[in-house]
Every structure is written in C-alpha cells, then in structure tokens.
All heavy atoms as atom14 arrays in JSON, in Angstrom:
{
  "sequence": "MTLDHDAIVAFAKSWGLFYLIAMAVGVMVYALWPSNRTRFDRAKNSILDKDDKPWS",
  "atom14_mask": [
    [1, 1, 1, 1, 1, 1, 1, 1, 0, 0, 0, 0, 0, 0],
    [1, 1, 1, 1, 1, 1, 1, 0, 0, 0, 0, 0, 0, 0],
    [1, 1, 1, 1, 1, 1, 1, 1, 0, 0, 0, 0, 0, 0],
    [1, 1, 1, 1, 1, 1, 1, 1, 0, 0, 0, 0, 0, 0],
    [1, 1, 1, 1, 1, 1, 1, 1, 1, 1, 0, 0, 0, 0],
    [1, 1, 1, 1, 1, 1, 1, 1, 0, 0, 0, 0, 0, 0],
    [1, 1, 1, 1, 1, 0, 0, 0, 0, 0, 0, 0, 0, 0],
    [1, 1, 1, 1, 1, 1, 1, 1, 0, 0, 0, 0, 0, 0],
    [1, 1, 1, 1, 1, 1, 1, 0, 0, 0, 0, 0, 0, 0],
    [1, 1, 1, 1, 1, 0, 0, 0, 0, 0, 0, 0, 0, 0],
    [1, 1, 1, 1, 1, 1, 1, 1, 1, 1, 1, 0, 0, 0],
    [1, 1, 1, 1, 1, 0, 0, 0, 0, 0, 0, 0, 0, 0],
    [1, 1, 1, 1, 1, 1, 1, 1, 1, 0, 0, 0, 0, 0],
    [1, 1, 1, 1, 1, 1, 0, 0, 0, 0, 0, 0, 0, 0],
    [1, 1, 1, 1, 1, 1, 1, 1, 1, 1, 1, 1, 1, 1],
    [1, 1, 1, 1, 0, 0, 0, 0, 0, 0, 0, 0, 0, 0],
    [1, 1, 1, 1, 1, 1, 1, 1, 0, 0, 0, 0, 0, 0],
    [1, 1, 1, 1, 1, 1, 1, 1, 1, 1, 1, 0, 0, 0],
    [1, 1, 1, 1, 1, 1, 1, 1, 1, 1, 1, 1, 0, 0],
    [1, 1, 1, 1, 1, 1, 1, 1, 0, 0, 0, 0, 0, 0],
    [1, 1, 1, 1, 1, 1, 1, 1, 0, 0, 0, 0, 0, 0],
    [1, 1, 1, 1, 1, 0, 0, 0, 0, 0, 0, 0, 0, 0],
    [1, 1, 1, 1, 1, 1, 1, 1, 0, 0, 0, 0, 0, 0],
    [1, 1, 1, 1, 1, 0, 0, 0, 0, 0, 0, 0, 0, 0],
    [1, 1, 1, 1, 1, 1, 1, 0, 0, 0, 0, 0, 0, 0],
    [1, 1, 1, 1, 0, 0, 0, 0, 0, 0, 0, 0, 0, 0],
    [1, 1, 1, 1, 1, 1, 1, 0, 0, 0, 0, 0, 0, 0],
    [1, 1, 1, 1, 1, 1, 1, 1, 0, 0, 0, 0, 0, 0],
    [1, 1, 1, 1, 1, 1, 1, 0, 0, 0, 0, 0, 0, 0],
    [1, 1, 1, 1, 1, 1, 1, 1, 1, 1, 1, 1, 0, 0],
    [1, 1, 1, 1, 1, 0, 0, 0, 0, 0, 0, 0, 0, 0],
    [1, 1, 1, 1, 1, 1, 1, 1, 0, 0, 0, 0, 0, 0],
    [1, 1, 1, 1, 1, 1, 1, 1, 1, 1, 1, 1, 1, 1],
    [1, 1, 1, 1, 1, 1, 1, 0, 0, 0, 0, 0, 0, 0],
    [1, 1, 1, 1, 1, 1, 0, 0, 0, 0, 0, 0, 0, 0],
    [1, 1, 1, 1, 1, 1, 1, 1, 0, 0, 0, 0, 0, 0],
    [1, 1, 1, 1, 1, 1, 1, 1, 1, 1, 1, 0, 0, 0],
    [1, 1, 1, 1, 1, 1, 1, 0, 0, 0, 0, 0, 0, 0],
    [1, 1, 1, 1, 1, 1, 1, 1, 1, 1, 1, 0, 0, 0],
    [1, 1, 1, 1, 1, 1, 1, 1, 1, 1, 1, 0, 0, 0],
    [1, 1, 1, 1, 1, 1, 1, 1, 0, 0, 0, 0, 0, 0],
    [1, 1, 1, 1, 1, 1, 1, 1, 1, 1, 1, 0, 0, 0],
    [1, 1, 1, 1, 1, 0, 0, 0, 0, 0, 0, 0, 0, 0],
    [1, 1, 1, 1, 1, 1, 1, 1, 1, 0, 0, 0, 0, 0],
    [1, 1, 1, 1, 1, 1, 1, 1, 0, 0, 0, 0, 0, 0],
    [1, 1, 1, 1, 1, 1, 0, 0, 0, 0, 0, 0, 0, 0],
    [1, 1, 1, 1, 1, 1, 1, 1, 0, 0, 0, 0, 0, 0],
    [1, 1, 1, 1, 1, 1, 1, 1, 0, 0, 0, 0, 0, 0],
    [1, 1, 1, 1, 1, 1, 1, 1, 0, 0, 0, 0, 0, 0],
    [1, 1, 1, 1, 1, 1, 1, 1, 1, 0, 0, 0, 0, 0],
    [1, 1, 1, 1, 1, 1, 1, 1, 0, 0, 0, 0, 0, 0],
    [1, 1, 1, 1, 1, 1, 1, 1, 0, 0, 0, 0, 0, 0],
    [1, 1, 1, 1, 1, 1, 1, 1, 1, 0, 0, 0, 0, 0],
    [1, 1, 1, 1, 1, 1, 1, 0, 0, 0, 0, 0, 0, 0],
    [1, 1, 1, 1, 1, 1, 1, 1, 1, 1, 1, 1, 1, 1],
    [1, 1, 1, 1, 1, 1, 0, 0, 0, 0, 0, 0, 0, 0]
  ],
  "atom14_positions": [
    [[-5.87, 16.84, -33.72], [-6.33, 15.86, -32.75], [-7.55, 16.42, -32.04], [-7.54, 17.52, -31.53], [-5.22, 15.57, -31.74], [-5.62, 14.62, -30.69], [-4.2, 14.32, -29.62], [-5.03, 13.64, -28.24], [0.0, 0.0, 0.0], [0.0, 0.0, 0.0], [0.0, 0.0, 0.0], [0.0, 0.0, 0.0], [0.0, 0.0, 0.0], [0.0, 0.0, 0.0]],
    [[-8.59, 15.61, -32.03], [-9.81, 16.01, -31.34], [-9.8, 15.44, -29.94], [-9.3, 14.34, -29.7], [-11.05, 15.53, -32.09], [-11.02, 14.12, -32.15], [-11.11, 16.13, -33.47], [0.0, 0.0, 0.0], [0.0, 0.0, 0.0], [0.0, 0.0, 0.0], [0.0, 0.0, 0.0], [0.0, 0.0, 0.0], [0.0, 0.0, 0.0], [0.0, 0.0, 0.0]],
    [[-10.33, 16.18, -29.05], [-10.39, 15.76, -27.65], [-11.83, 15.38, -27.33], [-12.62, 16.18, -26.85], [-9.92, 16.89, -26.74], [-9.59, 16.52, -25.31], [-8.52, 15.44, -25.27], [-9.15, 17.72, -24.54], [0.0, 0.0, 0.0], [0.0, 0.0, 0.0], [0.0, 0.0, 0.0], [0.0, 0.0, 0.0], [0.0, 0.0, 0.0], [0.0, 0.0, 0.0]],
    [[-12.17, 14.14, -27.61], [-13.53, 13.68, -27.35], [-13.57, 12.84, -26.08], [-12.55, 12.65, -25.4], [-14.07, 12.91, -28.55], [-13.21, 11.7, -28.88], [-12.09, 11.62, -28.35], [-13.66, 10.85, -29.67], [0.0, 0.0, 0.0], [0.0, 0.0, 0.0], [0.0, 0.0, 0.0], [0.0, 0.0, 0.0], [0.0, 0.0, 0.0], [0.0, 0.0, 0.0]],
    [[-14.74, 12.35, -25.78], [-14.95, 11.61, -24.54], [-14.1, 10.33, -24.5], [-13.51, 10.01, -23.45], [-16.43, 11.26, -24.4], [-16.74, 10.43, -23.19], [-16.74, 10.96, -21.92], [-17.03, 9.12, -23.05], [-17.01, 10.01, -21.05], [-17.21, 8.88, -21.73], [0.0, 0.0, 0.0], [0.0, 0.0, 0.0], [0.0, 0.0, 0.0], [0.0, 0.0, 0.0]],
    [[-14.01, 9.62, -25.6], [-13.25, 8.38, -25.62], [-11.76, 8.62, -25.38], [-11.1, 7.83, -24.7], [-13.45, 7.66, -26.95], [-14.87, 7.13, -27.11], [-15.51, 6.88, -26.07], [-15.32, 7.0, -28.27], [0.0, 0.0, 0.0], [0.0, 0.0, 0.0], [0.0, 0.0, 0.0], [0.0, 0.0, 0.0], [0.0, 0.0, 0.0], [0.0, 0.0, 0.0]],
    [[-11.22, 9.71, -25.93], [-9.81, 10.02, -25.72], [-9.54, 10.36, -24.26], [-8.53, 9.94, -23.68], [-9.39, 11.17, -26.62], [0.0, 0.0, 0.0], [0.0, 0.0, 0.0], [0.0, 0.0, 0.0], [0.0, 0.0, 0.0], [0.0, 0.0, 0.0], [0.0, 0.0, 0.0], [0.0, 0.0, 0.0], [0.0, 0.0, 0.0], [0.0, 0.0, 0.0]],
    [[-10.45, 11.1, -23.66], [-10.28, 11.46, -22.24], [-10.39, 10.23, -21.35], [-9.61, 10.06, -20.4], [-11.3, 12.54, -21.84], [-10.98, 13.84, -22.57], [-11.31, 12.75, -20.34], [-12.01, 14.92, -22.38], [0.0, 0.0, 0.0], [0.0, 0.0, 0.0], [0.0, 0.0, 0.0], [0.0, 0.0, 0.0], [0.0, 0.0, 0.0], [0.0, 0.0, 0.0]],
    [[-11.31, 9.34, -21.66], [-11.46, 8.12, -20.87], [-10.22, 7.24, -21.0], [-9.71, 6.71, -20.01], [-12.73, 7.35, -21.3], [-12.75, 5.95, -20.7], [-13.98, 8.11, -20.89], [0.0, 0.0, 0.0], [0.0, 0.0, 0.0], [0.0, 0.0, 0.0], [0.0, 0.0, 0.0], [0.0, 0.0, 0.0], [0.0, 0.0, 0.0], [0.0, 0.0, 0.0]],
    [[-9.69, 7.09, -22.2], [-8.48, 6.3, -22.4], [-7.3, 6.92, -21.66], [-6.5, 6.21, -21.04], [-8.18, 6.18, -23.89], [0.0, 0.0, 0.0], [0.0, 0.0, 0.0], [0.0, 0.0, 0.0], [0.0, 0.0, 0.0], [0.0, 0.0, 0.0], [0.0, 0.0, 0.0], [0.0, 0.0, 0.0], [0.0, 0.0, 0.0], [0.0, 0.0, 0.0]],
    [[-7.16, 8.23, -21.72], [-6.09, 8.92, -20.99], [-6.22, 8.71, -19.48], [-5.24, 8.39, -18.8], [-6.13, 10.41, -21.34], [-5.1, 11.22, -20.65], [-3.79, 11.21, -21.08], [-5.44, 12.0, -19.55], [-2.83, 11.97, -20.43], [-4.49, 12.76, -18.9], [-3.19, 12.73, -19.34], [0.0, 0.0, 0.0], [0.0, 0.0, 0.0], [0.0, 0.0, 0.0]],
    [[-7.44, 8.85, -18.95], [-7.65, 8.7, -17.52], [-7.39, 7.26, -17.08], [-6.78, 7.03, -16.03], [-9.07, 9.12, -17.16], [0.0, 0.0, 0.0], [0.0, 0.0, 0.0], [0.0, 0.0, 0.0], [0.0, 0.0, 0.0], [0.0, 0.0, 0.0], [0.0, 0.0, 0.0], [0.0, 0.0, 0.0], [0.0, 0.0, 0.0], [0.0, 0.0, 0.0]],
    [[-7.8, 6.29, -17.87], [-7.56, 4.9, -17.51], [-6.08, 4.57, -17.53], [-5.57, 3.86, -16.65], [-8.3, 3.97, -18.47], [-9.78, 3.89, -18.21], [-10.43, 2.92, -19.17], [-11.91, 2.79, -18.91], [-12.55, 1.85, -19.85], [0.0, 0.0, 0.0], [0.0, 0.0, 0.0], [0.0, 0.0, 0.0], [0.0, 0.0, 0.0], [0.0, 0.0, 0.0]],
    [[-5.36, 5.08, -18.52], [-3.93, 4.81, -18.6], [-3.18, 5.42, -17.42], [-2.37, 4.74, -16.77], [-3.36, 5.37, -19.89], [-3.96, 4.74, -20.99], [0.0, 0.0, 0.0], [0.0, 0.0, 0.0], [0.0, 0.0, 0.0], [0.0, 0.0, 0.0], [0.0, 0.0, 0.0], [0.0, 0.0, 0.0], [0.0, 0.0, 0.0], [0.0, 0.0, 0.0]],
    [[-3.43, 6.67, -17.11], [-2.73, 7.31, -16.01], [-3.18, 6.77, -14.67], [-2.39, 6.71, -13.73], [-2.86, 8.83, -16.08], [-1.93, 9.36, -17.11], [-2.24, 9.82, -18.34], [-0.5, 9.43, -17.02], [-1.11, 10.18, -19.03], [-0.03, 9.96, -18.24], [0.42, 9.1, -16.04], [1.33, 10.15, -18.47], [1.77, 9.31, -16.29], [2.2, 9.82, -17.49]],
    [[-4.42, 6.36, -14.57], [-4.88, 5.73, -13.34], [-4.16, 4.42, -13.1], [-3.8, 4.1, -11.97], [0.0, 0.0, 0.0], [0.0, 0.0, 0.0], [0.0, 0.0, 0.0], [0.0, 0.0, 0.0], [0.0, 0.0, 0.0], [0.0, 0.0, 0.0], [0.0, 0.0, 0.0], [0.0, 0.0, 0.0], [0.0, 0.0, 0.0], [0.0, 0.0, 0.0]],
    [[-3.95, 3.66, -14.15], [-3.21, 2.4, -14.02], [-1.78, 2.65, -13.59], [-1.27, 2.01, -12.66], [-3.24, 1.65, -15.34], [-2.45, 0.34, -15.37], [-3.08, -0.66, -14.42], [-2.41, -0.2, -16.78], [0.0, 0.0, 0.0], [0.0, 0.0, 0.0], [0.0, 0.0, 0.0], [0.0, 0.0, 0.0], [0.0, 0.0, 0.0], [0.0, 0.0, 0.0]],
    [[-1.11, 3.61, -14.21], [0.26, 3.93, -13.82], [0.32, 4.45, -12.39], [1.25, 4.14, -11.63], [0.88, 4.94, -14.77], [1.15, 4.37, -16.13], [0.75, 5.06, -17.27], [1.8, 3.16, -16.3], [1.0, 4.55, -18.53], [2.04, 2.64, -17.54], [1.65, 3.33, -18.67], [0.0, 0.0, 0.0], [0.0, 0.0, 0.0], [0.0, 0.0, 0.0]],
    [[-0.67, 5.23, -11.98], [-0.73, 5.76, -10.63], [-0.86, 4.61, -9.63], [-0.16, 4.58, -8.61], [-1.91, 6.73, -10.51], [-2.16, 7.24, -9.14], [-1.32, 8.21, -8.58], [-3.22, 6.78, -8.39], [-1.55, 8.68, -7.3], [-3.46, 7.25, -7.12], [-2.63, 8.19, -6.58], [-2.84, 8.66, -5.32], [0.0, 0.0, 0.0], [0.0, 0.0, 0.0]],
    [[-1.75, 3.66, -9.89], [-1.92, 2.54, -8.97], [-0.69, 1.65, -8.92], [-0.32, 1.15, -7.84], [-3.15, 1.73, -9.37], [-4.48, 2.41, -9.1], [-5.63, 1.55, -9.62], [-4.67, 2.68, -7.63], [0.0, 0.0, 0.0], [0.0, 0.0, 0.0], [0.0, 0.0, 0.0], [0.0, 0.0, 0.0], [0.0, 0.0, 0.0], [0.0, 0.0, 0.0]],
    [[-0.04, 1.43, -10.04], [1.19, 0.63, -10.05], [2.27, 1.33, -9.24], [2.98, 0.71, -8.45], [1.64, 0.35, -11.5], [0.68, -0.63, -12.16], [3.07, -0.19, -11.53], [0.91, -0.83, -13.64], [0.0, 0.0, 0.0], [0.0, 0.0, 0.0], [0.0, 0.0, 0.0], [0.0, 0.0, 0.0], [0.0, 0.0, 0.0], [0.0, 0.0, 0.0]],
    [[2.4, 2.65, -9.4], [3.41, 3.41, -8.65], [3.1, 3.36, -7.15], [4.02, 3.22, -6.33], [3.46, 4.85, -9.14], [0.0, 0.0, 0.0], [0.0, 0.0, 0.0], [0.0, 0.0, 0.0], [0.0, 0.0, 0.0], [0.0, 0.0, 0.0], [0.0, 0.0, 0.0], [0.0, 0.0, 0.0], [0.0, 0.0, 0.0], [0.0, 0.0, 0.0]],
    [[1.83, 3.46, -6.79], [1.46, 3.37, -5.37], [1.78, 1.99, -4.81], [2.28, 1.87, -3.68], [-0.02, 3.68, -5.18], [-0.37, 5.12, -5.4], [0.22, 6.18, -4.09], [-0.83, 5.66, -2.77], [0.0, 0.0, 0.0], [0.0, 0.0, 0.0], [0.0, 0.0, 0.0], [0.0, 0.0, 0.0], [0.0, 0.0, 0.0], [0.0, 0.0, 0.0]],
    [[1.5, 0.93, -5.57], [1.79, -0.43, -5.11], [3.29, -0.63, -4.93], [3.73, -1.23, -3.94], [1.21, -1.45, -6.09], [0.0, 0.0, 0.0], [0.0, 0.0, 0.0], [0.0, 0.0, 0.0], [0.0, 0.0, 0.0], [0.0, 0.0, 0.0], [0.0, 0.0, 0.0], [0.0, 0.0, 0.0], [0.0, 0.0, 0.0], [0.0, 0.0, 0.0]],
    [[4.08, -0.13, -5.85], [5.53, -0.25, -5.74], [6.02, 0.54, -4.52], [6.89, 0.05, -3.76], [6.22, 0.23, -7.03], [7.71, 0.37, -6.84], [5.92, -0.74, -8.17], [0.0, 0.0, 0.0], [0.0, 0.0, 0.0], [0.0, 0.0, 0.0], [0.0, 0.0, 0.0], [0.0, 0.0, 0.0], [0.0, 0.0, 0.0], [0.0, 0.0, 0.0]],
    [[5.47, 1.71, -4.29], [5.85, 2.51, -3.13], [5.53, 1.81, -1.82], [6.34, 1.81, -0.89], [0.0, 0.0, 0.0], [0.0, 0.0, 0.0], [0.0, 0.0, 0.0], [0.0, 0.0, 0.0], [0.0, 0.0, 0.0], [0.0, 0.0, 0.0], [0.0, 0.0, 0.0], [0.0, 0.0, 0.0], [0.0, 0.0, 0.0], [0.0, 0.0, 0.0]],
    [[4.38, 1.18, -1.74], [3.99, 0.46, -0.53], [4.91, -0.74, -0.32], [5.33, -1.02, 0.81], [2.51, 0.04, -0.6], [2.17, -0.96, 0.48], [1.63, 1.26, -0.49], [0.0, 0.0, 0.0], [0.0, 0.0, 0.0], [0.0, 0.0, 0.0], [0.0, 0.0, 0.0], [0.0, 0.0, 0.0], [0.0, 0.0, 0.0], [0.0, 0.0, 0.0]],
    [[5.23, -1.45, -1.38], [6.11, -2.6, -1.27], [7.51, -2.19, -0.82], [8.12, -2.85, 0.04], [6.19, -3.36, -2.59], [4.93, -4.09, -2.95], [4.5, -5.38, -1.77], [5.83, -6.51, -2.05], [0.0, 0.0, 0.0], [0.0, 0.0, 0.0], [0.0, 0.0, 0.0], [0.0, 0.0, 0.0], [0.0, 0.0, 0.0], [0.0, 0.0, 0.0]],
    [[8.02, -1.11, -1.35], [9.34, -0.62, -0.95], [9.32, -0.22, 0.52], [10.24, -0.55, 1.28], [9.78, 0.55, -1.85], [10.99, 1.27, -1.28], [10.1, 0.03, -3.25], [0.0, 0.0, 0.0], [0.0, 0.0, 0.0], [0.0, 0.0, 0.0], [0.0, 0.0, 0.0], [0.0, 0.0, 0.0], [0.0, 0.0, 0.0], [0.0, 0.0, 0.0]],
    [[8.25, 0.47, 0.95], [8.14, 0.88, 2.35], [8.06, -0.34, 3.27], [8.7, -0.37, 4.33], [6.92, 1.77, 2.55], [6.71, 2.18, 3.97], [7.52, 3.15, 4.55], [5.73, 1.58, 4.75], [7.34, 3.52, 5.87], [5.54, 1.95, 6.06], [6.35, 2.91, 6.62], [6.18, 3.27, 7.92], [0.0, 0.0, 0.0], [0.0, 0.0, 0.0]],
    [[7.28, -1.33, 2.88], [7.1, -2.51, 3.73], [8.36, -3.36, 3.81], [8.63, -3.99, 4.83], [5.94, -3.35, 3.22], [0.0, 0.0, 0.0], [0.0, 0.0, 0.0], [0.0, 0.0, 0.0], [0.0, 0.0, 0.0], [0.0, 0.0, 0.0], [0.0, 0.0, 0.0], [0.0, 0.0, 0.0], [0.0, 0.0, 0.0], [0.0, 0.0, 0.0]],
    [[9.15, -3.39, 2.76], [10.33, -4.24, 2.74], [11.62, -3.49, 3.04], [12.69, -4.08, 2.97], [10.44, -4.93, 1.37], [9.27, -5.85, 1.02], [9.42, -6.39, -0.38], [9.15, -6.98, 2.03], [0.0, 0.0, 0.0], [0.0, 0.0, 0.0], [0.0, 0.0, 0.0], [0.0, 0.0, 0.0], [0.0, 0.0, 0.0], [0.0, 0.0, 0.0]],
    [[11.53, -2.21, 3.37], [12.73, -1.42, 3.68], [13.37, -1.96, 4.96], [12.68, -2.18, 5.95], [12.34, 0.04, 3.87], [13.5, 0.96, 3.71], [14.21, 1.54, 4.69], [14.06, 1.39, 2.47], [15.18, 2.32, 4.16], [15.12, 2.25, 2.8], [13.77, 1.14, 1.15], [15.89, 2.85, 1.83], [14.54, 1.74, 0.18], [15.58, 2.59, 0.53]],
    [[14.66, -2.22, 4.97], [15.29, -2.87, 6.13], [15.15, -2.09, 7.44], [15.03, -2.71, 8.5], [16.76, -2.97, 5.72], [16.76, -2.93, 4.25], [15.59, -2.08, 3.85], [0.0, 0.0, 0.0], [0.0, 0.0, 0.0], [0.0, 0.0, 0.0], [0.0, 0.0, 0.0], [0.0, 0.0, 0.0], [0.0, 0.0, 0.0], [0.0, 0.0, 0.0]],
    [[15.14, -0.79, 7.42], [15.04, -0.04, 8.67], [13.64, -0.1, 9.27], [13.47, 0.23, 10.44], [15.45, 1.42, 8.45], [14.56, 2.06, 7.57], [0.0, 0.0, 0.0], [0.0, 0.0, 0.0], [0.0, 0.0, 0.0], [0.0, 0.0, 0.0], [0.0, 0.0, 0.0], [0.0, 0.0, 0.0], [0.0, 0.0, 0.0], [0.0, 0.0, 0.0]],
    [[12.64, -0.51, 8.52], [11.28, -0.63, 9.04], [11.0, -2.01, 9.63], [9.91, -2.23, 10.14], [10.26, -0.33, 7.94], [10.28, 1.1, 7.53], [10.63, 1.97, 8.31], [9.9, 1.37, 6.29], [0.0, 0.0, 0.0], [0.0, 0.0, 0.0], [0.0, 0.0, 0.0], [0.0, 0.0, 0.0], [0.0, 0.0, 0.0], [0.0, 0.0, 0.0]],
    [[11.96, -2.91, 9.55], [11.74, -4.28, 10.0], [11.42, -4.34, 11.5], [10.5, -5.05, 11.91], [12.95, -5.14, 9.69], [12.76, -6.58, 10.07], [14.0, -7.41, 9.7], [13.83, -8.78, 10.09], [13.3, -9.71, 9.32], [12.92, -9.4, 8.12], [13.18, -10.94, 9.75], [0.0, 0.0, 0.0], [0.0, 0.0, 0.0], [0.0, 0.0, 0.0]],
    [[12.15, -3.6, 12.32], [11.89, -3.66, 13.77], [10.51, -3.1, 14.09], [9.83, -3.61, 14.98], [12.96, -2.87, 14.53], [13.02, -1.55, 14.04], [14.32, -3.52, 14.36], [0.0, 0.0, 0.0], [0.0, 0.0, 0.0], [0.0, 0.0, 0.0], [0.0, 0.0, 0.0], [0.0, 0.0, 0.0], [0.0, 0.0, 0.0], [0.0, 0.0, 0.0]],
    [[10.09, -2.08, 13.39], [8.77, -1.49, 13.62], [7.66, -2.49, 13.29], [6.71, -2.64, 14.05], [8.61, -0.24, 12.76], [7.3, 0.46, 12.96], [7.14, 1.65, 12.07], [8.31, 2.51, 12.16], [8.63, 3.42, 11.26], [7.87, 3.6, 10.21], [9.7, 4.16, 11.39], [0.0, 0.0, 0.0], [0.0, 0.0, 0.0], [0.0, 0.0, 0.0]],
    [[7.8, -3.19, 12.19], [6.78, -4.16, 11.8], [6.82, -5.39, 12.7], [5.78, -5.97, 13.0], [6.93, -4.55, 10.34], [6.51, -3.45, 9.4], [7.36, -3.0, 8.41], [5.25, -2.88, 9.49], [6.98, -2.0, 7.55], [4.86, -1.88, 8.64], [5.72, -1.44, 7.65], [0.0, 0.0, 0.0], [0.0, 0.0, 0.0], [0.0, 0.0, 0.0]],
    [[8.0, -5.8, 13.13], [8.09, -6.94, 14.06], [7.45, -6.58, 15.39], [6.76, -7.4, 15.99], [9.54, -7.34, 14.27], [10.09, -8.12, 13.09], [9.3, -8.64, 12.28], [11.33, -8.19, 12.98], [0.0, 0.0, 0.0], [0.0, 0.0, 0.0], [0.0, 0.0, 0.0], [0.0, 0.0, 0.0], [0.0, 0.0, 0.0], [0.0, 0.0, 0.0]],
    [[7.66, -5.36, 15.88], [7.04, -4.94, 17.14], [5.52, -4.88, 16.99], [4.79, -5.29, 17.88], [7.6, -3.58, 17.54], [7.15, -3.17, 18.93], [7.74, -1.85, 19.34], [7.32, -0.81, 18.4], [8.11, 0.13, 17.92], [9.34, 0.22, 18.33], [7.67, 1.03, 17.08], [0.0, 0.0, 0.0], [0.0, 0.0, 0.0], [0.0, 0.0, 0.0]],
    [[5.04, -4.4, 15.87], [3.6, -4.35, 15.63], [3.01, -5.75, 15.53], [1.89, -6.0, 15.99], [3.31, -3.56, 14.36], [0.0, 0.0, 0.0], [0.0, 0.0, 0.0], [0.0, 0.0, 0.0], [0.0, 0.0, 0.0], [0.0, 0.0, 0.0], [0.0, 0.0, 0.0], [0.0, 0.0, 0.0], [0.0, 0.0, 0.0], [0.0, 0.0, 0.0]],
    [[3.76, -6.66, 14.94], [3.29, -8.04, 14.8], [3.13, -8.7, 16.16], [2.17, -9.42, 16.4], [4.27, -8.83, 13.94], [3.9, -10.3, 13.77], [4.87, -11.01, 12.89], [6.19, -11.2, 13.61], [7.16, -11.98, 12.84], [0.0, 0.0, 0.0], [0.0, 0.0, 0.0], [0.0, 0.0, 0.0], [0.0, 0.0, 0.0], [0.0, 0.0, 0.0]],
    [[4.04, -8.43, 17.08], [4.03, -9.09, 18.39], [3.28, -8.31, 19.45], [2.94, -8.86, 20.48], [5.46, -9.33, 18.85], [6.16, -10.33, 17.96], [5.54, -11.26, 17.46], [7.45, -10.13, 17.76], [0.0, 0.0, 0.0], [0.0, 0.0, 0.0], [0.0, 0.0, 0.0], [0.0, 0.0, 0.0], [0.0, 0.0, 0.0], [0.0, 0.0, 0.0]],
    [[3.0, -7.04, 19.24], [2.39, -6.22, 20.28], [0.95, -6.62, 20.56], [0.46, -6.39, 21.65], [2.46, -4.75, 19.9], [1.6, -4.49, 18.81], [0.0, 0.0, 0.0], [0.0, 0.0, 0.0], [0.0, 0.0, 0.0], [0.0, 0.0, 0.0], [0.0, 0.0, 0.0], [0.0, 0.0, 0.0], [0.0, 0.0, 0.0], [0.0, 0.0, 0.0]],
    [[0.28, -7.21, 19.61], [-1.11, -7.59, 19.85], [-1.21, -8.73, 20.86], [-2.22, -8.91, 21.54], [-1.8, -7.96, 18.52], [-3.3, -8.02, 18.71], [-1.26, -9.26, 17.98], [-4.07, -8.06, 17.42], [0.0, 0.0, 0.0], [0.0, 0.0, 0.0], [0.0, 0.0, 0.0], [0.0, 0.0, 0.0], [0.0, 0.0, 0.0], [0.0, 0.0, 0.0]],
    [[-0.12, -9.47, 21.03], [-0.12, -10.59, 21.96], [0.5, -10.24, 23.29], [0.5, -11.06, 24.21], [0.63, -11.78, 21.35], [0.08, -12.28, 20.01], [0.98, -13.34, 19.43], [-1.33, -12.78, 20.17], [0.0, 0.0, 0.0], [0.0, 0.0, 0.0], [0.0, 0.0, 0.0], [0.0, 0.0, 0.0], [0.0, 0.0, 0.0], [0.0, 0.0, 0.0]],
    [[1.02, -9.03, 23.46], [1.71, -8.67, 24.7], [0.79, -8.68, 25.91], [1.15, -9.18, 26.97], [2.35, -7.29, 24.58], [3.58, -7.32, 23.7], [4.1, -8.42, 23.43], [4.02, -6.22, 23.29], [0.0, 0.0, 0.0], [0.0, 0.0, 0.0], [0.0, 0.0, 0.0], [0.0, 0.0, 0.0], [0.0, 0.0, 0.0], [0.0, 0.0, 0.0]],
    [[-0.39, -8.14, 25.8], [-1.29, -8.01, 26.95], [-2.33, -9.11, 27.01], [-3.27, -9.03, 27.77], [-1.99, -6.65, 26.89], [-1.02, -5.5, 26.98], [-1.72, -4.19, 26.85], [-0.69, -3.07, 26.87], [-1.3, -1.77, 26.56], [0.0, 0.0, 0.0], [0.0, 0.0, 0.0], [0.0, 0.0, 0.0], [0.0, 0.0, 0.0], [0.0, 0.0, 0.0]],
    [[-2.14, -10.11, 26.2], [-3.12, -11.19, 26.14], [-2.58, -12.41, 26.86], [-2.48, -13.49, 26.32], [-3.41, -11.51, 24.68], [-4.68, -12.32, 24.51], [-5.5, -12.31, 25.44], [-4.84, -12.94, 23.45], [0.0, 0.0, 0.0], [0.0, 0.0, 0.0], [0.0, 0.0, 0.0], [0.0, 0.0, 0.0], [0.0, 0.0, 0.0], [0.0, 0.0, 0.0]],
    [[-2.27, -12.27, 28.17], [-1.7, -13.38, 28.91], [-2.75, -14.22, 29.59], [-2.49, -15.32, 30.02], [-0.67, -12.89, 29.93], [-1.28, -11.9, 30.88], [-2.37, -11.41, 30.61], [-0.64, -11.61, 31.91], [0.0, 0.0, 0.0], [0.0, 0.0, 0.0], [0.0, 0.0, 0.0], [0.0, 0.0, 0.0], [0.0, 0.0, 0.0], [0.0, 0.0, 0.0]],
    [[-3.99, -13.72, 29.72], [-5.04, -14.49, 30.36], [-6.22, -14.64, 29.4], [-6.56, -13.67, 28.7], [-5.53, -13.78, 31.61], [-4.54, -13.72, 32.71], [-5.18, -13.16, 33.95], [-4.7, -11.75, 34.15], [-5.25, -11.1, 35.32], [0.0, 0.0, 0.0], [0.0, 0.0, 0.0], [0.0, 0.0, 0.0], [0.0, 0.0, 0.0], [0.0, 0.0, 0.0]],
    [[-6.83, -15.77, 29.39], [-8.01, -15.91, 28.53], [-9.2, -15.18, 29.13], [-9.41, -15.18, 30.34], [-8.25, -17.42, 28.49], [-7.61, -17.95, 29.7], [-6.46, -17.03, 30.02], [0.0, 0.0, 0.0], [0.0, 0.0, 0.0], [0.0, 0.0, 0.0], [0.0, 0.0, 0.0], [0.0, 0.0, 0.0], [0.0, 0.0, 0.0], [0.0, 0.0, 0.0]],
    [[-9.95, -14.52, 28.34], [-11.18, -13.8, 28.71], [-10.96, -12.79, 29.81], [-11.72, -12.68, 30.75], [-12.28, -14.78, 29.13], [-12.57, -15.78, 28.1], [-12.17, -17.06, 28.06], [-13.32, -15.56, 26.9], [-12.61, -17.68, 26.93], [-13.33, -16.78, 26.2], [-13.97, -14.47, 26.35], [-13.96, -16.91, 24.97], [-14.6, -14.62, 25.14], [-14.59, -15.83, 24.47]],
    [[-9.89, -12.06, 29.73], [-9.63, -11.05, 30.76], [-10.32, -9.75, 30.45], [-10.72, -9.44, 29.43], [-8.15, -10.8, 30.9], [-7.59, -10.41, 29.67], [0.0, 0.0, 0.0], [0.0, 0.0, 0.0], [0.0, 0.0, 0.0], [0.0, 0.0, 0.0], [0.0, 0.0, 0.0], [0.0, 0.0, 0.0], [0.0, 0.0, 0.0], [0.0, 0.0, 0.0]]
  ]
}
C-alpha cells in the first residue's frame, strides 16, 4: 500500500467526518440531559430578569 496525497486526504476527510458527528452527538446529549434542564431554563429566563423597564 502506497501512502500518497490522495490516500491521506481521504483518510483525513473520513476521520474528520466521524469526529464532527461524534461532537454533534455529544452536544445533543449534553443539551438534552435531564439534569441540565434547570440550568438551561434559568439561562433562558435570566435575560429577561432585569429588563423590567423599557430603555433603562
């Protein structure tokens, strides 16, 4: 087996794709994990906590 430029590019593209898929799955699992729900709900509502007056 020869290790030429095309083989290295194909290897890098394949592993890069698997790496990105694994990262996306990891982010989805983290975002949908039940114990993180309160943290994300607090973050969702915290931007409106101090906004009780217009143009303050």
